Each structure stands twice: as C-alpha cells, then as structure tokens.
C-alpha positions, 0 to 999 in steps of 0.5 A: 458173137465176136466183134472185129475192130478195124484199125484206123489208118496211120494218120488217125493213129497219130492223134496224141493224148486223148486218141479220138479226142478231136472226134468227141465234142464236149471234151477239152481240145486244148492239146488236140492234134488236127486230122489231116484230110485223107489223100486217097479213096482207100482211106475213106473206105477204111471206115465206110467199106460196109456202107459201100458193100451194101450199096453195091448190091443194088441194081443201079449204081452211080458210076463214080460210086462204083469206081469208089471216087469218094474224094471227088464227090465229098472232100472239099478242095483246099487248093488254090489255082496255080500260082494264085493265092487261096483264102483259108477254108475256115474263113467267113465270106460275105458273097456279093454276086454269083455268075449262074452260067458256065462261061469263060468270061464273067463280069460283076458290078460291085459297090465301091464302098464295100469292096475296099480290100481283098476280093475272094473268088470261088471258081467252080471248074466242071470235073475239077471242083471248086478252087479258091482265089484272092485278088489282093493288093490292088489300088482302088485309087488307080483303076481305069475309068469305065466309059460313061455310057448312059444309052441303053443296050441295043437288042438284036436277033431275038428269037425262040431258040427251042420249045421242048416237052421234057419233064416240063414243057419249056421254051428257050428265048435268046438274043444279043446285046451290043454291050454287057447287060443282064437278062430278063423276060416278061411273059404270059398267055394274055398279058405279061404277068410273069418275070424271069431274071438273070443278073450276070452281065453278058452280051449273049443272052439265053433264058428258059421259061417253064412250066408252060401249058400245052397247045397254048400261045404265049406273049413275051417281051425280053429286055436287058439293062446295063450295069448302070440300069439303062434298060432296053426292051424288045417288041412283044412277040409270041410263040405257041407250045403246039410246036414243042419237040422232044429234047434230044437224047443226052450224050455224056462225053468226057471233057479234056482236063484243063489246068484251072487258072484265072485272070482278072481286070478291075475298072471303076465307074466313079460317078455311079460308085461302082467297081466292075470286075472281069474274071476270065478262065481258060475253060467254062466255069462258074464264079462267085465273088465275095469279101471277107467278113469281120471275125476274130483271128483264126485259131483263137480260143476265147478265155484260154489264149490258146492258138488252135487250128480247125480240126475238121477237114473241108467237106463239100456242102449239101448244095455242092453234092446234091446239085453242083457236082451233077452239072458237069456230066449232065450239062444238057439236062441243066440247060433247058426246062427238061428238068424239075426246078431245083432249090424250090420249096413246096407250093401252098398246100403241098407237103414233101414226103418225109422220106424225100431229101431236101436242102436245109432251106427246104429246097428240092435238089437232084437227090430228092428224086435220085439216090446218090449212090445206088438204087434198085429202080431205073435212073436211081429213082427213090420210087419204083416209077416216075409216076409214083415219084410225081404223085408223091408231091403232086397228089392233086393231079 
C-alpha cells in the first residue's frame, strides 16, 4: 500500500529548527516560530480536504460548507473595527455585562470601583464576525453626571404581541417605557409563579415565555426597573393559548454589508457609584463589555526569561460555532419560542444520549440536533425524524 504525503502550504514550511515543533506539546518551544493564521479557505483544505469530501457525499449539505467557507465559521476575527484600537486575542478579560439583543444602541451600568481603566468590547456583527474594541484614555473624573431621577419608569402599550405554536408553544409580550429600563415578566396559570428577566436597558421591551400548555389561560404581569432599581409594574393581564397560530415561514434574505464601527458615550451617577456606558453601532449587533484581568506580561516564559508569542491562532469558541454564528441567517427563528431552549442542561431524571453534542457546561446548542456540515436527514438532523430526535431525551412522553 502506498501512502501519499501532501506538503503543507508555504507558511507552515517556514517553521525553523524542529519543523512541526509548535504543533507538538511537551517539546521545548524556546526557539519556535509562530504559525500565522491561514488567510484563504484553500489553505484550510490542504489538511482537511478528505473530511470535506466525505461530508459532501451526504444528501443535505449546509450551504456555507458547500461553498467551503472554512474561515467564516471557524477562524476567530483578529481585526479591530476601523480606526479603533483592538485588544490582543490572548488577553484575559473579565466580562461584566452582555447585551442579549441585536440592537444599534446598547446601554450598560457598571460599578465605578471596577471600571477605572480601559474598557474592552466584543461587538458581534451579523455576517461579519466578532470585533474587538478598546475604550481607552477616558477621564473618570470628568464624566457628565446622569440626572438624579428617583422615579420609576412609566409603562405603556403593554400587549400580547403573538402566541405561536412552533416547536414549543410560546407567547411574546411587548411594552414601552419612557426611560431606559430592564425587562421582566411574572406569569403562571393560577398565580404568578414563574419569572423571566432580561438585564439589558432599553425603551422598547419584548420578551417571550415558553413552553406553555395548549388551550390554557395564563396570567402575567410585566415590569421594568431603571438602572437605579426604581421598579414599575403593569396591572395583571391574561392571555389564552387557544389563540395560538403557526409561525410564519422564515425567509432567509441576504443583508447588505455594513462596515463595522462603533461610538461610545460615558456618564456617571456618583451617588449610586455607577458608570453608564452607551455603545452605538451603524447596524444591529450584540455587545459585551469587560475589563482586563490582572495577568503576567504576554509572552513571558517563567523560569527562562524568554519572550514568546502565543502560537495558536484564534479559533471561534464552541459557543460561537454552535449558536452565535447561526443567528444572523436564522434571526426570525431565534426571536420567538419556536426553537428549543438553548444552553440548558437536562431536567431531573433526563439523560442526554452520548452521541448528542453539548457544550462544555452540558448545555444544548444548535448542533445538538443538527449536523454542522451535512447529514443524510432533512434539515441536517442527527436523527432520521423529528419524533425520534425528541424521544431521545423526552422518552417519558
């Protein structure tokens, strides 16, 4: 039997000394030269072509995979937004807050005693990836004082925005507030015993509750609190799931490319000891805010004094490749309760089958039920039918 050895692309051959030293753990790396990340999908295929060919033989193939867009889904974005400073990909960040919504305006309240230096941003732009940013050289002693409002928000236009029977029976409730406030709802059949909460500050509120029972009347009460904790609650209202409709068919449309950038404003409430941070983007995005963790200077090799750079290029995390990256094209599916809850573990007495892929924390993700690249089953399911898929976990039903 003959074995054909494929030569790696030129940037890999450029390794000096031990050749593949950087890929072999346990070998001294004092003299290693770091691999630059691949810049084209063809470079990825030099090593992974056999895997790609195998997946392409299946009946249902994910379109980005068919087009061999390896870098789009797997390689972490090392770039900053135009004319902005980016933090290093190997830098440790203590994340303080994350905006769960796609929006062009994000507000965060941060303890002033924690945020006394540079602020780190991760900005996820649908279809473009995650961009890193730094807010630096701001003067915490020269911030505009936020108005000392101690009155709760005013809630208006509280309504049931929709009741849908998709994968789960769900209801979406919406309302408005006259100032920035969080989003919360209390609901139940006979009493308000369940709570959903979204911390992001906004004036336009929407929250989906699921799973619900069919042909059942539910009571609910919505509320919003401003960043100082002043809480307003609407009167208790009801809806019936007898009015459930089928979700509208999704239309996946291409979105225009918008150059990612961002602007910020920083205020303070000195009495509350809070910093209020506003991030705006030209297109809807998600934003996470953090501060750098204390750590040794990058590149130090304890005991040797040798300066080294990290030699693994940044790859997207499992969370990004199994949930975040799916959302831009399937945004309507993510909006309502038509999808299975994500990042949840098994209920008491339930065991996930060993062949199901879950996150490191045991949570469900999109690829628990769907194959990332291709499958012989419709919708790239990992089982031959939806019923079989559901029974794999919900065998008591």
